N, C-alpha and C positions, 0 to 999 in steps of 0.2 A: 779235784783231779790231782793225781800224785805228780809231785815234783822230782824231777830227774836231774842230777848233775852229771852231764856227759863230757865236761870239759877236759881237753887234755893238759895236764900239769907237767911240769918238768921235773918236780919232785918224785913222780911215780915213774919208776923204771919200766922201761918198754920191754916185756918179757915176750909177748905174743908175737906172731907173725902171721901175716895174711899174703897170699899170691893170687894174682889173676892173668888170665891169658887174655890180650886184646888185639885188635887189628892195627894195622900199620897207622891207619887214619886216626884210631881212637888215641893211639898214643902220641901222635903229633898233636892232635887238640888237646890232650891232657898236659904236654909238656909247654904248649903255648899258655894255655890258662895259668900253669904254674908260674911262669915267667911274668905274666901280666900281674900276678898276685905278689910277686916277688918272693915265692917260697919255693921249696925243694919240691920235685915230682911227689916224692914219698909223702912229705907233709901235706901236699896238696890232695891228694888221693885220700889220705887217711880223714882229714878234716871233712873234706866234701861227703865221703861216706858216713862219717859220724853226723854231720848235719842232717843226710837222708834218713839215718836211723833215728835221730830224735822226732823229726817229722813224722814218720810212720808210726812210732810208738805213741806220740801225741794224738795222731788221727785217730789210732785205734782205741785209746782211752775215752777220747771224745764220743766216738760211736759206741762204746760199751754204756758211758754214763747217759746218752741220749736213748739208748734202748731201755736202761733201768728207768729212767724218768717217764718213757712213754707207758710201759708197764705200771708203773705207780699210779699216773694219771688215768689210764683205762680203769685200774682195779677202783679207784675213787669214784668215778662216774658210774661204774657198775654197782657199788656198794657205798652210796653216800652216809655219812654221819647223820645221826638224828639232830635237827636243829636244837640249839640250847634255848634256855629260857629267855635270855636277852634277846636272842632274834625273834622269838615268837611273840614278846613285848613288843618290840619295835614294828612287827607287822600288824600288830593290833593297833597300836597308836597311828599307823600310816593309814588304815582302812577307816579309822574313825575320821580322820583329817579329811580324807579324800571322799568320804561319803560312800565308802564300798562296804557291803556287808558280806 
């Protein structure tokens, strides 16, 4: 799975801007959560949105990997490789020991 570094760093200047309209209740809730965390509303919103973005991206990548793994598995079942000589020899030895013909 791809590894992403979405951490906010103080060394990287913040040049981009996001704006959002919220209800009064949403604003009060966000402000209260920011106070509980001991951070500004702006930092709380940015970090919360960033955390959510990382989760969505990670979930998307996992889903894509699972779909690819499922395709490879189904293809392998439908088109199995021929058994190697060592497997055939082991099967022959087993049949002799088990008395199977």
